[in-house]
C-alpha positions in Angstrom: 5.7 13.1 -14.8 9.1 11.4 -15.4 10.7 13.4 -12.6 8.0 12.4 -10.2 8.2 8.7 -11.1 12.0 8.7 -10.8 12.0 10.5 -7.5 9.4 8.3 -5.8 10.7 5.0 -7.3 14.2 6.0 -6.1 12.9 6.6 -2.6 11.0 3.3 -2.8 14.0 1.3 -3.7 16.3 3.2 -1.4 14.2 2.8 1.7 13.6 -0.9 0.8 17.3 -1.6 0.6 18.1 0.5 3.7 15.5 -0.9 6.0 15.0 -4.3 4.4 11.2 -4.0 4.5 9.2 -4.6 1.3 6.5 -2.1 2.6 8.6 0.8 1.7 8.9 -0.4 -1.9 5.2 -0.6 -2.7 4.2 2.3 -0.4 6.3 4.8 -2.3 5.6 3.1 -5.6 1.9 3.5 -5.1 2.2 7.2 -4.2 4.7 7.9 -7.1 2.6 6.1 -9.7 -0.6 8.0 -8.5 1.2 11.3 -8.8 2.9 10.4 -12.1 -0.3 9.3 -13.8 -2.0 12.5 -12.7 0.8 14.7 -13.9 0.9 12.8 -17.1 -2.7 13.6 -17.8 -2.2 17.3 -17.1 -0.5 18.3 -20.4 -2.8 16.3 -22.6 -6.1 17.5 -21.2 -7.8 20.7 -22.5 -7.6 23.8 -20.3 -11.2 23.4 -19.1 -10.6 19.8 -18.1 -7.1 20.0 -16.5 -8.7 20.1 -13.0 -9.5 16.4 -13.6 -5.8 15.6 -13.3 -5.6 17.3 -9.9 -8.8 15.6 -8.7 -7.5 12.3 -9.7 -4.3 12.8 -7.8 -6.3 13.9 -4.7 -8.4 10.8 -4.9 -5.6 8.4 -5.5 -3.0 9.7 -3.1 -5.5 10.9 -0.4 -7.5 7.7 -0.8 -4.4 5.6 -0.3 -3.3 7.5 2.7 -6.8 7.3 4.3 -7.9 3.8 3.4 -4.5 2.1 2.8 -2.5 3.5 5.7 -5.0 5.2 8.0 -7.3 2.2 8.1 -4.5 -0.2 7.5 -5.9 -2.1 4.5 -2.6 -1.8 2.5 -1.2 -4.5 4.8 -3.8 -7.1 3.6 -1.0 -8.4 1.3 0.8 -9.5 4.5 -2.3 -11.2 5.8 -3.1 -8.5 8.4 -4.8 -5.1 8.8 -2.8 -2.6 10.8 -4.4 0.9 11.2 -1.9 3.8 11.4 -3.1 7.2 12.6 -2.1 9.5 9.8 -3.4 12.6 11.6 -1.0 14.9 13.3 -1.6 13.2 16.7 -0.4 9.9 15.2 2.8 11.7 14.1 3.5 13.0 17.6 2.8 9.6 19.3 5.2 7.8 17.0 7.8 10.5 17.1 7.9 10.5 20.9 7.9 6.7 20.9 10.9 6.6 18.5 8.9 4.6 16.0 9.7 5.4 12.3 6.4 4.3 10.8 4.2 5.5 8.0 2.9 8.6 9.8 6.4 9.8 10.7 7.6 9.2 7.1 4.6 11.0 5.7 5.0 14.1 7.8 8.8 14.2 7.3 8.7 13.9 3.6 5.4 15.5 2.5 4.9 18.2 5.1 8.4 19.1 6.4 10.9 18.5 3.6 8.5 18.5 0.6 7.4 22.1 0.9 11.0 23.3 0.5 10.8 22.0 -3.1 7.1 22.0 -4.0 5.5 24.4 -1.7 2.0 23.5 -0.5 1.2 21.1 -3.3 0.1 18.6 -0.6 -2.9 20.9 0.1 -3.8 21.3 -3.5 -3.1 17.8 -4.9 -3.2 15.1 -2.2 -5.0 16.1 1.1 -7.7 13.6 1.9 -9.6 16.3 3.8 -9.6 18.8 1.0 -10.6 16.2 -1.6 -14.0 16.2 0.1 -14.2 19.9 0.8 -13.4 20.7 -2.8 -16.7 19.1 -4.0 -18.8 21.4 -1.8 -20.8 24.1 -3.7 -18.9 27.2 -2.5 -16.0 27.2 -5.0 -15.6 31.0 -5.4 -14.0 32.4 -2.2 -15.6 35.6 -0.8 -12.2 36.6 0.6 -10.4 36.2 3.9 -11.7 37.2 7.3 -9.2 39.5 9.1 -5.7 38.0 8.9 -5.6 37.4 12.7 -8.1 34.5 12.3 -5.3 32.5 10.6 -3.5 32.2 13.9 -6.2 29.8 15.1 -4.3 27.2 13.1 -1.3 27.5 15.3 -3.4 27.4 18.4 -4.9 24.1 17.3 -1.5 22.8 16.4 -0.2 23.5 19.9 -3.2 22.1 21.5 -2.9 18.9 19.4 0.7 18.5 20.3 0.1 19.4 23.9 -2.5 16.7 24.2 -0.2 14.0 23.0 2.7 15.2 25.2 0.4 15.2 28.2 -0.8 11.7 27.5 2.7 10.4 26.9 4.6 12.0 29.7 1.9 12.4 32.4 -0.3 9.4 31.5 2.4 7.0 30.2 0.2 6.5 27.1 2.7 5.5 24.3 2.6 4.7 20.7 2.4 1.0 21.6 -0.8 1.8 23.6 -2.6 2.8 20.4 -1.3 0.1 18.1 -3.1 -3.1 17.1 -3.1 -5.7 14.3 -5.9 -7.8 12.9 -4.7 -11.3 11.8 -6.6 -12.3 8.7 -5.3 -15.9 8.6 -8.3 -17.9 7.4 -10.8 -15.3 8.6 -11.2 -12.8 5.8 -14.8 -11.6 6.1 -16.2 -8.2 6.9 -17.9 -9.1 10.2 -14.6 -10.3 11.7 -12.7 -7.2 10.4 -15.3 -4.7 11.8 -15.5 -6.3 15.2 -11.8 -6.4 15.7 -11.0 -3.0 14.1 -13.1 -1.2 16.7 -10.9 -2.5 19.5 -7.8 -0.9 18.1 -7.2 2.6 19.8 -5.2 3.9 16.7 -8.3 3.3 14.6 -10.4 5.5 16.9 -7.7 8.2 17.1 -7.7 8.4 13.3 -11.5 8.2 12.9 -12.1 10.8 15.6 -9.5 13.2 14.2 -11.0 13.0 10.7 -14.5 13.3 12.0 -13.6 16.6 13.8 -11.8 17.8 10.7 -14.6 17.1 8.3 -17.3 18.5 10.6 -15.3 21.7 11.1 -14.7 21.9 7.4 -18.3 21.5 6.5 -19.6 24.0 9.1 -17.0 26.6 8.2 -17.6 26.2 4.4 -21.4 26.6 4.9 -21.1 29.6 7.2 -18.5 31.4 5.3 -19.5 30.2 1.8 -16.0 29.1 1.2 -14.9 25.5 0.5 -11.3 26.1 1.7 -12.3 28.0 4.9 -11.0 25.0 7.0 -7.6 25.3 5.3 -7.4 29.1 6.0 -8.5 29.2 9.6 -8.4 25.8 11.3 -6.0 23.2 9.7 -3.0 22.7 12.1 -0.9 21.1 9.4 -0.1 24.5 7.9 2.2 25.1 10.9 4.5 22.5 9.2 3.8 23.3 5.6 4.3 27.1 5.8 7.9 26.7 7.0 9.2 25.2 3.8 6.8 27.1 1.6 8.7 30.3 2.4 11.6 28.8 0.4 9.8 26.7 -2.2 11.4 26.2 -5.5 8.2 25.5 -7.4 5.9 28.6 -7.6 3.7 30.4 -10.1 5.1 33.1 -12.3 3.8 35.4 -15.0 5.4 36.1 -18.4 4.9 39.4 -20.3 1.4 40.1 -21.5 -0.7 40.3 -18.3 -3.6 42.8 -18.8 -4.5 42.9 -15.1 -8.0 41.5 -15.7 -8.0 39.9 -12.3 -9.7 36.7 -13.3 -6.9 34.6 -11.8 -7.2 36.4 -8.5 -11.0 36.2 -8.3 -11.0 32.4 -8.8 -8.0 31.7 -6.4 -9.5 29.4 -3.7 -6.8 30.7 -1.2 -7.4 34.4 -1.9 -3.9 35.1 -3.1 -3.5 38.6 -4.7 -1.8 37.1 -7.8 -2.0 40.4 -9.8 0.1 42.2 -7.2 2.9 39.7 -7.5 2.7 40.0 -11.3 2.8 43.8 -11.2 6.0 43.7 -9.1 7.6 41.2 -11.4 7.9 38.5 -8.7 6.8 35.0 -8.5 3.7 34.2 -6.4 5.6 33.7 -3.1 2.6 33.6 -0.8 2.8 30.6 1.6 -1.0 30.3 1.2 -0.7 29.2 -2.5 -1.6 25.6 -2.8 -0.4 25.2 -6.4 -3.9 24.1 -7.5 -3.2 25.7 -10.9 -6.7 27.4 -11.0 -5.0 30.7 -11.9 -2.9 29.1 -14.6 -6.0 27.4 -16.2 -8.2 30.6 -16.0 -5.7 33.1 -17.4 -7.2 34.3 -20.7 -3.7 35.4 -22.0 -2.0 32.2 -20.8 0.8 34.2 -19.1 0.8 32.2 -15.9 2.8 29.0 -15.5 4.7 27.0 -12.8 8.4 27.9 -12.6 11.4 26.5 -10.7 14.1 28.7 -9.1 15.4 29.7 -5.7 13.9 32.7 -3.9 12.1 33.4 -0.7 8.6 34.5 0.1 8.5 37.2 2.8 5.2 39.0 2.3 1.7 37.7 2.1 -0.7 39.4 -0.3 -4.2 38.1 0.4 -7.6 39.4 -0.6 -9.9 40.1 2.4 -13.6 39.7 2.6 -15.6 42.6 1.1 -12.8 43.8 -1.2 
């Protein structure tokens, strides 16, 4: 908890002083406080209630990213509403336009640099798509389809980037083409906000992207009876996350005393073969691990715990459907 607060508050103050914009101060303070409060709850909750801390973090961080930044309501304090497309298309638009805005910061810190330290904790603790998918009724994964289906994520990643590059370089559609601001001066009422919000292209990019993601997530979950099917086969963000996750400092590790009961493995939402890592005396280095701590909470011998050290994940050990 303390480390999280110090880290994010330091970033908040540092960016504020560097860029002379108060937005950075409260943006990172909100995120850091949300994470800090959730991590602070973790050690004091009983084992069967610890998942509440993770859910709270998902709601607070994911909700802020979606409503505050994506829909732009965090800017109300400045008397405006300015939607920012926090989906991957928004990142590409801003990056190509040389605009260092919220989406670029988010992807750079949380999805490119962050995984080198904390693995795919974004997926387990903050993703606004997963926070909804996690409440669907299919919590116990039936296992993976054939590993080749995971490559669909990279295809979607390339298609998403290709669409933006095509619009920017062939259609001269830039980041400025999508931007828009609603001035609330003397006009703070819902009817005014709704009517003007719908004329901002960035709002529609963000809304359309999320609609596609959620529909795909719901359909895949229902068909495959797996809440996290979207994450395993479709989500293009893993193309970024898995790069740093190979070298993550934070991973799950087992101490002596494992009986090989397999309970942790059977409950893992990402189908990681945790017991195989335990048997070989290595940390769980799979880049599919989202650090949700389900295995830690479910271990009857309490031998699993997060650990910090330098190593590299080179081999994926995943449970396939029917095994």
